[in-house]
C-alpha positions in Angstrom: 20.2 -54.3 -4.6 23.4 -53.4 -2.8 23.7 -56.5 -0.6 25.0 -59.9 -1.6 24.0 -62.7 -1.6 20.2 -62.2 -2.0 17.1 -64.3 -2.7 14.1 -62.9 -4.6 10.5 -63.8 -3.7 7.0 -62.9 -5.0 3.8 -62.7 -3.0 0.5 -63.5 -4.7 -2.2 -61.4 -2.9 -5.0 -63.3 -4.5 -3.9 -66.8 -3.4 -1.9 -65.6 -0.4 1.2 -67.5 -1.5 4.9 -66.8 -1.5 7.0 -68.1 -4.3 10.8 -68.1 -4.6 11.9 -66.6 -7.9 15.7 -66.5 -8.0 18.9 -66.4 -6.1 21.7 -63.9 -6.7 24.1 -64.8 -9.5 27.2 -66.7 -8.5 30.7 -65.8 -9.4 33.9 -67.8 -10.0 35.4 -66.9 -6.6 32.1 -67.6 -4.8 31.5 -64.0 -3.7 29.5 -61.4 -5.7 30.9 -57.9 -5.3 28.8 -55.3 -3.5 27.0 -52.7 -5.7 26.2 -49.1 -5.0 22.6 -49.1 -6.3 20.0 -49.1 -3.6 17.0 -49.1 -5.8 14.0 -51.4 -5.2 12.8 -54.2 -7.5 10.3 -53.0 -10.1 7.5 -55.0 -11.8 6.2 -54.8 -15.4 4.7 -57.2 -17.9 4.9 -60.2 -15.6 8.5 -59.8 -14.7 10.4 -58.2 -11.8 13.5 -56.1 -12.6 16.3 -55.4 -10.1 20.0 -54.5 -10.0 22.7 -57.0 -9.2 26.4 -57.4 -9.7 27.2 -57.7 -13.4 28.7 -60.9 -14.9 31.2 -58.5 -16.6 33.5 -57.3 -13.8 36.3 -56.2 -16.1 37.9 -52.9 -15.4 38.5 -53.4 -11.7 35.3 -51.8 -10.4 32.1 -53.4 -9.1 30.0 -53.2 -12.2 26.2 -53.7 -12.1 23.6 -55.1 -14.4 19.8 -55.1 -14.5 18.4 -58.7 -14.0 14.8 -59.9 -14.3 12.8 -62.9 -13.2 9.3 -64.1 -14.1 6.7 -63.5 -11.3 5.3 -67.0 -11.9 8.6 -68.6 -11.0 9.2 -70.1 -14.4 12.6 -69.8 -16.0 15.9 -68.7 -14.8 17.2 -65.3 -13.6 18.0 -63.3 -16.7 20.7 -60.6 -17.1 18.8 -58.2 -19.4 20.8 -54.9 -19.4 24.5 -55.3 -18.7 26.3 -52.4 -17.0 23.1 -50.6 -16.2 21.2 -50.0 -12.9 18.3 -48.3 -11.1 15.5 -50.0 -13.1 12.0 -48.3 -12.8 9.2 -50.1 -14.6 5.8 -48.7 -15.5 3.2 -49.7 -18.2 5.3 -51.6 -20.8 8.5 -49.7 -20.3 11.6 -49.9 -18.1 14.0 -47.0 -17.7 17.6 -47.6 -16.5 20.8 -45.6 -15.9 24.0 -47.0 -17.5 26.9 -47.0 -15.1 28.9 -44.2 -16.7 30.7 -41.1 -15.5 28.3 -38.7 -13.7 29.1 -35.9 -16.1 27.9 -37.9 -19.1 25.1 -40.0 -17.5 22.2 -41.3 -19.6 18.7 -42.5 -19.1 17.7 -45.4 -21.4 14.2 -46.5 -22.0 13.6 -50.2 -22.8 10.4 -51.7 -24.1 9.1 -54.9 -22.3 7.0 -55.9 -25.3 9.7 -55.4 -27.8 12.9 -57.1 -26.6 16.1 -55.5 -27.8 14.5 -52.1 -28.6 15.8 -49.2 -26.5 16.5 -45.5 -26.8 18.4 -42.9 -24.9 15.9 -40.3 -23.7 18.3 -38.0 -21.7 22.0 -37.4 -21.3 24.0 -35.1 -19.1 24.5 -34.5 -15.3 21.6 -36.7 -14.3 20.9 -36.6 -10.5 17.6 -38.5 -10.0 15.0 -40.3 -12.1 11.3 -41.1 -11.7 9.1 -43.1 -14.2 5.4 -43.8 -14.4 2.8 -44.5 -17.1 2.7 -40.7 -17.5 6.2 -40.5 -18.7 9.7 -40.0 -17.2 11.0 -37.2 -15.0 14.5 -36.5 -13.9 16.7 -33.8 -12.4 19.7 -32.6 -14.3 22.4 -30.1 -13.4 22.5 -27.3 -16.0 24.4 -24.1 -15.8 24.7 -24.3 -12.0 21.0 -25.0 -11.4 19.1 -28.2 -10.7 16.4 -28.6 -13.4 13.4 -30.9 -13.3 12.8 -32.3 -16.7 9.7 -34.2 -18.0 9.2 -36.4 -21.1 5.9 -37.9 -21.9 5.1 -40.6 -24.4 3.7 -38.1 -26.9 6.0 -35.1 -26.4 9.6 -34.0 -26.3 11.6 -33.5 -23.1 10.9 -30.1 -21.4 12.0 -28.3 -18.3 9.2 -27.8 -15.7 11.0 -26.4 -12.7 14.5 -25.3 -11.6 16.1 -24.6 -8.3 19.5 -23.4 -7.0 19.6 -26.2 -4.4 19.6 -29.9 -5.1 16.3 -31.5 -6.0 15.9 -35.2 -4.8 13.4 -38.0 -4.2 11.5 -37.5 -7.4 8.0 -39.1 -7.7 5.9 -38.9 -10.9 2.2 -39.5 -10.8 -0.5 -38.9 -13.4 -0.9 -35.2 -12.4 2.1 -34.2 -10.2 5.8 -34.3 -9.9 6.9 -34.6 -6.2 10.4 -33.7 -5.0 12.3 -32.5 -2.0 14.5 -29.4 -1.7 16.4 -29.4 1.6 13.9 -30.6 4.2 10.8 -29.4 2.4 8.5 -31.5 0.2 6.9 -29.9 -2.9 4.4 -30.9 -5.6 4.4 -29.4 -9.1 1.0 -29.6 -10.8 1.5 -30.5 -14.4 -1.9 -29.1 -15.5 -1.8 -25.7 -13.8 2.0 -25.5 -13.7 1.8 -24.4 -10.0 4.0 -25.4 -7.1 2.7 -26.4 -3.6 4.6 -27.2 -0.4 3.6 -29.9 2.0 2.5 -28.0 5.2 3.5 -30.8 7.6 6.3 -30.9 10.1 8.2 -34.0 11.0 8.0 -36.0 7.7 9.9 -39.2 8.5 10.0 -40.9 5.1 9.6 -39.3 1.6 5.9 -39.1 0.7 4.6 -41.5 -1.9 1.5 -41.3 -3.9 -0.7 -42.2 -6.9 -3.1 -39.9 -8.9 -4.4 -37.2 -6.6 -3.5 -38.9 -3.3 -0.3 -38.9 -1.3 0.8 -40.8 1.8 3.6 -40.2 4.2 4.8 -41.3 7.7 5.3 -38.6 10.3 8.4 -38.4 12.4 9.1 -41.4 14.6 10.5 -40.6 18.1 12.8 -43.6 17.8 14.8 -44.8 14.8 14.3 -48.5 15.7 11.1 -48.6 17.7 7.9 -48.0 15.7 6.2 -44.6 16.2 4.5 -41.7 14.4 1.5 -42.1 12.2 0.6 -42.7 8.5 -1.1 -39.8 6.9 -3.2 -40.0 3.6 -4.2 -36.7 1.9 -5.8 -35.6 -1.3 -3.8 -33.0 -3.1 -6.7 -31.2 -4.7 -9.6 -31.6 -2.1 -13.0 -30.6 -3.4 
């Protein structure tokens, strides 16, 4: 998270209770530096992972680390992956992006059930990352093109789509990779290897989905006041 200080809470939907998990780490001067990572907290194996200012601030830049806290509130905030950010958790794995130069960025996969085990699954001009139980997808700049790559648990990394314009807002589900090019939203079907465009004007927020379903918010007439509508659609209606 980019803002400091912060407090992390969990909500138990079964018991309708809110629990405080942790506060942002403190620093000798009392002020934690701002970070540039705007990713959301991500949950896997009973822990929530998020980005915060690193305990290692050597080098004169605002370094980040990936922290985690137990959802049951037990234990202290833990600095798991130093000088890494953008954690995305799914199944029993967490992918992160080390804070390196853009031209030599990496994607690292960590295993929640095997502490200390990790592997680099991609390296290069990484632009965006998505992760799910289906695998990991990312966009990578190659020879002047923006290439969408996919790596599943059982296969090697492969290119599934390429474009001349920037590809952003990746989402990976069991059957589709969703992304945006310009103001258009597309889905790439992993089974049929076909591309479809969302035929909807005024998408206010990037669509999100799971399995064969997708949800998005239509354009709001005001940036502050609520408006528009929530749309849920099936991508392969029978």
